[in-house]
C-alpha positions as a printed Julia matrix, in Angstrom:
328×3 Matrix{Float64}:
  98.81   69.5    95.38
  99.92   72.85   96.83
 100.15   73.0   100.66
  98.54   76.09  102.0
  99.47   78.12  105.1
  97.37   81.05  106.31
  97.95   84.3   108.24
  94.74   85.67  109.58
  91.65   83.79  110.89
  88.63   85.89  109.82
  85.83   85.22  107.54
  87.6    86.15  104.39
  90.33   83.59  105.06
  87.75   80.87  105.36
  86.18   81.94  102.15
  89.56   81.86  100.4
  90.3    78.4   101.88
  86.91   77.13  100.66
  87.63   78.45   97.16
  91.21   77.18   97.06
  90.29   73.67   98.21
  87.44   73.68   95.71
  89.96   73.99   92.92
  91.44   70.7    93.88
  94.88   72.29   93.8
  95.3    73.33   97.48
  95.1    71.75  100.91
  95.33   73.64  104.22
  98.26   72.36  106.22
  99.38   75.35  108.42
  97.67   78.24  110.31
  99.39   81.11  112.04
  97.7    83.4   114.58
  99.27   85.69  117.24
  97.2    83.68  119.61
  97.49   79.96  119.5
  94.05   79.32  120.83
  92.58   81.34  117.88
  94.56   79.12  115.36
  93.28   76.03  117.05
  89.75   77.18  117.02
  89.97   78.08  113.29
  91.64   74.7   112.42
  88.69   72.8   113.88
  86.7    73.82  110.74
  88.79   71.37  108.71
  89.18   67.65  108.89
  92.98   67.49  107.79
  95.71   67.65  110.32
  96.91   71.2   110.34
 100.22   72.61  112.07
  99.58   75.57  114.43
 101.85   78.52  114.94
 101.84   81.66  117.16
 105.44   82.64  116.08
 105.61   84.15  112.69
 109.24   83.47  111.89
 108.91   79.79  112.9
 105.76   79.59  110.71
 107.34   81.07  107.57
 110.55   78.96  107.93
 108.56   75.74  108.6
 108.31   73.01  105.94
 104.61   72.5   106.42
 103.42   74.63  103.44
 104.44   75.96  100.06
 101.96   78.87   99.56
 100.97   81.4   102.27
  97.7    83.37  102.02
  97.95   86.69  103.98
  94.8    88.32  105.29
  96.16   90.4   108.22
  95.48   94.18  108.8
  96.46   96.21  105.77
  99.73   97.75  107.29
 101.16   94.3   107.9
 100.74   93.02  104.33
 103.95   94.33  102.92
 106.26   93.23  105.78
 104.66   89.68  106.03
 104.91   89.16  102.15
 108.48   90.38  102.2
 109.24   87.95  104.99
 107.53   85.13  103.18
 109.31   85.75   99.91
 112.74   85.78  101.73
 111.72   82.4   103.31
 111.05   81.01   99.81
 107.27   80.83  100.06
 104.84   81.64   97.22
 102.52   84.54   98.57
  98.85   85.37   97.94
  98.12   88.56   99.79
  94.9    90.38  100.15
  94.54   93.74   98.83
  96.07   96.28   99.4
  99.34   94.49   99.03
 101.24   97.5   100.17
 100.71  100.73  102.0
 102.94  102.74   99.58
 105.27  102.42   96.64
 108.32  102.19   98.91
 106.95   98.89  100.12
 106.53   97.67   96.59
 110.11   98.57   95.77
 111.33   96.41   98.7
 109.11   93.55   97.48
 110.56   93.92   93.91
 114.07   93.55   95.3
 113.17   90.42   97.28
 111.42   88.9    94.34
 114.42   89.65   92.19
 116.59   87.64   94.73
 114.06   84.85   94.79
 113.0    84.44   91.14
 111.25   81.12   91.67
 108.78   82.47   94.0
 105.28   83.57   92.87
 103.61   86.65   94.42
 100.07   87.64   93.79
  97.73   90.38   95.17
  94.19   88.97   95.82
  92.22   91.6    94.04
  89.65   89.07   93.31
  87.39   90.91   90.93
  89.98   91.3    88.25
  89.9    87.45   87.84
  86.13   87.19   87.37
  84.68   86.36   83.88
  82.43   89.47   84.02
  85.31   91.81   84.73
  86.96   90.28   81.59
  83.79   90.81   79.61
  83.72   94.61   80.49
  87.51   94.82   79.44
  86.76   93.1    76.14
  83.7    95.25   75.46
  85.52   98.4    76.05
  88.32   97.37   73.6
  85.69   97.3    70.85
  83.97  100.6    71.65
  84.8   104.27   71.94
  84.71  105.3    75.64
  83.56  108.74   76.4
  83.56  108.56   80.23
  82.71  106.58   83.23
  81.26  106.68   86.73
  82.34  103.91   89.15
  80.88  103.6    92.73
  81.8   101.48   95.68
  80.22  102.93   99.08
  79.39  100.46  101.69
  78.61  101.32  105.35
  81.24   99.49  107.32
  80.23   97.06  110.06
  83.08   98.7   112.11
  81.89  102.3   111.65
  79.5   102.24  114.59
  82.45  101.01  116.8
  84.5   104.05  115.55
  81.54  106.43  116.29
  81.3   104.93  119.9
  84.93  106.08  120.4
  86.9   102.77  119.74
  89.52  102.59  116.92
  88.9    99.83  114.48
  91.98   98.83  112.26
  90.24   99.93  109.11
  89.72  103.4   110.46
  93.27  104.17  111.62
  96.34  105.42  109.75
  98.38  102.95  111.94
  96.87  100.05  109.97
  96.72  101.86  106.54
  92.92  102.11  106.74
  90.3   104.3   105.19
  87.88  104.29  102.26
  90.32  104.42   99.36
  92.68  101.69  100.68
  89.81   99.46  101.67
  87.15   99.92   98.95
  88.61  102.53   96.5
  91.29  100.05   95.49
  88.72   97.89   93.78
  87.66  100.95   91.7
  91.31  101.89   90.88
  91.92   98.25   89.81
  88.88   98.44   87.48
  89.78  101.71   85.97
  93.43  100.79   85.36
  92.43   97.34   84.25
  89.82   98.64   81.81
  91.14  102.04   80.64
  94.85  101.95   81.49
  96.93  104.24   83.66
  95.45  107.8    83.72
  97.4   110.78   82.65
  96.23  112.56   85.77
  94.74  111.35   89.0
  93.25  113.29   91.98
  91.51  112.36   95.23
  89.15  114.53   97.26
  88.54  112.88  100.55
  86.1   113.66  103.41
  88.33  113.04  106.4
  87.61  111.5   109.77
  89.33  112.65  113.02
  91.47  109.59  113.09
  93.22  110.82  109.98
  91.74  108.55  107.46
  89.27  109.11  104.67
  85.66  108.12  105.42
  84.54  108.77  101.82
  86.1   110.32   98.8
  85.97  111.02   95.09
  88.74  110.13   92.65
  89.02  111.65   89.25
  91.16  110.02   86.45
  91.87  112.04   83.26
  92.57  110.11   80.09
  92.88  113.11   77.72
  89.77  112.46   75.63
  87.61  111.12   78.44
  87.42  111.32   82.29
  86.64  108.57   84.92
  84.88  109.58   88.27
  84.97  107.08   91.22
  83.2   107.39   94.54
  84.21  105.23   97.44
  83.11  105.42  101.13
  82.86  103.34  104.34
  80.61  105.78  106.22
  77.76  105.75  103.85
  75.58  103.06  101.94
  75.04  103.61   98.32
  72.97  101.57   95.85
  74.01  103.51   92.8
  75.18  101.51   89.72
  78.32  102.05   87.92
  78.26  103.31   84.31
  80.67  103.39   81.33
  79.57  105.77   78.59
  79.97  105.54   74.79
  78.36  108.71   73.61
  74.6   107.97   73.51
  75.12  104.4    74.66
  75.8   103.21   78.21
  77.09  100.03   79.88
  75.55   99.76   83.3
  77.17   97.53   86.13
  75.57   96.71   89.35
  79.04   96.64   91.16
  82.46   96.97   89.63
  84.02   94.98   92.58
  81.59   91.98   91.94
  79.67   92.18   88.61
  76.47   90.14   88.37
  74.64   92.55   86.04
  76.02   94.08   82.94
  73.44   95.9    80.65
  74.23   97.74   77.5
  71.55  100.32   76.69
  71.26  102.09   73.31
  68.39  104.03   71.89
  67.16  100.83   70.47
  66.95   98.97   73.73
  68.92   97.12   76.4
  71.1    93.96   75.87
  72.13   91.84   78.88
  75.83   90.89   78.63
  76.76   89.42   81.97
  77.78   85.71   82.44
  77.07   83.66   85.54
  79.19   84.28   88.7
  80.73   81.58   90.89
  78.89   80.97   94.09
  82.22   81.65   95.83
  83.54   85.0    94.33
  87.11   83.99   95.27
  87.0    80.89   93.15
  88.25   82.38   90.04
  91.31   83.97   91.57
  92.1    80.66   93.49
  92.03   78.82   90.27
  94.34   81.33   88.48
  96.72   81.29   91.48
  96.88   77.34   91.48
  97.09   77.05   87.69
  99.91   79.7    87.61
 101.99   78.26   90.33
 101.67   74.57   89.27
 102.17   75.56   85.61
 105.3    77.67   86.5
 103.85   80.57   84.47
 106.04   83.46   85.73
 104.83   85.54   82.66
 101.22   85.54   83.89
 102.39   86.33   87.37
 104.43   89.21   86.14
 101.48   90.66   84.2
  99.29   90.68   87.29
 102.21   92.16   89.37
 102.57   94.94   86.88
  98.9    95.87   87.15
  99.34   95.86   90.95
 102.46   98.13   90.67
 100.43  100.54   88.62
  97.55  100.59   90.87
  99.58  101.25   93.99
 101.68  103.92   92.23
  98.4   105.77   91.48
  96.92  105.21   94.93
 100.03  106.4    96.77
 100.31  109.6    94.61
  96.62  110.44   95.19
  96.75  109.64   98.92
  99.86  111.65   99.59
  98.64  114.63   97.54
  95.36  114.54   99.51
  97.34  114.72  102.84
  96.51  111.27  104.07
  99.75  110.05  105.81
 100.64  106.55  106.89
 103.67  105.38  109.1
 106.43  104.51  106.7
 105.62  107.18  104.12
 108.86  109.0   104.88
 110.99  106.0   103.54
């Protein structure tokens, strides 16, 4: 049984804990929050005795857990992952794992010094069965283009419009549409089609310095992929992958429940069932990989993460979106 510690006490943390414990491979044993009362309040959701911390160094150097799940603000992910690796802990960190490729280089150095440690980016959709079905379908068909969409009106946008500065809408915390939602689309594009020959981003900027919406364009030589992301607008458009006169239509690339292949002869439904908890497949993969000591599987996923963040950093910097630490 893997003992799980957590950083971050929001809804996504609870969803991951439920998924992790549902695999039968994890048990929650430690909670960190900057405020001890929040850690205590969060721990009351669970029956087991849980160690509580408000000191991050003491938390990471404690013997209460083996694996840490990190769901703090984006800009803290890399530093906390680095500290956890150096403390000898396995790490599962929410996307985006890093704010720029310099952060990834520092993590690579730490992982080289601690080769027994497993590190994963929790881009949950790449572990889902329907994501794999799309990948396998593409492998057997000639792609002629794609349009991927993820635009969701943020629950924090009204606060931003009211003059407040939520983390997801500030450069200080590496916020913005591409980092928060566009990363799902980039993962899908690279996971399905590979690294593009050329990638650009055209953002619609907010006064805070982050992108509210934007359009990414990936060129693969003989076809192109266009991706639309946004946190200031709600879209109900599907995503589509084109094969000449045939089209594969997806309801949402970040969480596929419908996968319809339409040809001149009709439509075939290809999607399989989805787990009730969308984080269950990734939790199972993380648990199986760590307990099985499968460093090759971990390395494959990290290489995908590395490719994703190289492309995102290049697009973001070229688009003039600057984060603290970019100068490193």
